[in-house]
N, C-alpha and C positions, 0 to 999 in steps of 0.2 A: 295852771292854777288848780288847786285841790279844794275839796269841800269836806266838811265833817257832817255825818248823819248821826243823830242821837237815836239810840235804840233803848227800849226798856230792858231790864235784866232778862225778862221772860222772852222777849224777841231775840236777844242775843243767844240765849240758851237754845232756842229752837234752831237758829242758824248753825250754831256749833254742833248740835246733835245731827242735823242733816249732813253737814260737812264730814263729821267723823264717820257716819255710816257709809259715806262714799270714799273714805280714805283721803279726804282733803282737809285743808285748813279753811276756816271761815273766809279769809281773804280770797283764797283760790276759788271757793264756791261762788262767792259774790261776783268775782271777775268773770267766771264762766256764765253765770246768769245774765250779767249785763251784756256780754258779747252775744249771747243767744237772743236777747231782746233787741239789741241793735241790728242784728242781721236778719231778724224775722221778716221784715218787709222788702228785703233785697232778693237776690237770686235764691232759688231753692237750695237748701243745704242738704247734701247727701252725706250720711255718716259712714265712716269706716266702722267695722264691726265693734271694735273696742269703744269707740266714741258712742255708738248706739247703746251699748250696754250701760255706759256711764250716764248717758242721757236718761235712761230708764231707772237710774238710781243704784245700779249694781256697783259694788266696791271693786277696786283694783285687785284685791286679794281673791275675790270670787271669780273675777274675769280670768285671772291666771290659772285658777283651779280648773275652770271650764276648758281652757286651752290645753292643760295637761291631760285631761280626760279625752279630749278630741285626738290629741297626738297618740295617746296610748291605744285608742280604738283603731286609728289608722294603721298603727304598727301591727295590731292583731290581724286586721284584714290582709295586710301585705304578707304576713307569715302564712296565713291560711291559703292565700293564692299560690304562694311558693310551693306548698306541699300538696296542692291540688284539692283542698277541701272545698273551695268555692268554685 
């Protein structure tokens, strides 16, 4: 069985803006929020790194950029170790 929830235009715009900032659709955002609320009183939830970033409101595009920078930094350290700089 499904239910319909009425939102004002302002409420929907707010949800749509938050979802867009996270790289999600309003449906996906609400589904995630409901899952988070449902699971809140159960076993503790331990986030993977990307999940934690999303939980904090970081968009998928920003998360990918962070990982690119981390990989680039790791490659730099490996090269410096190979040539004896470190």
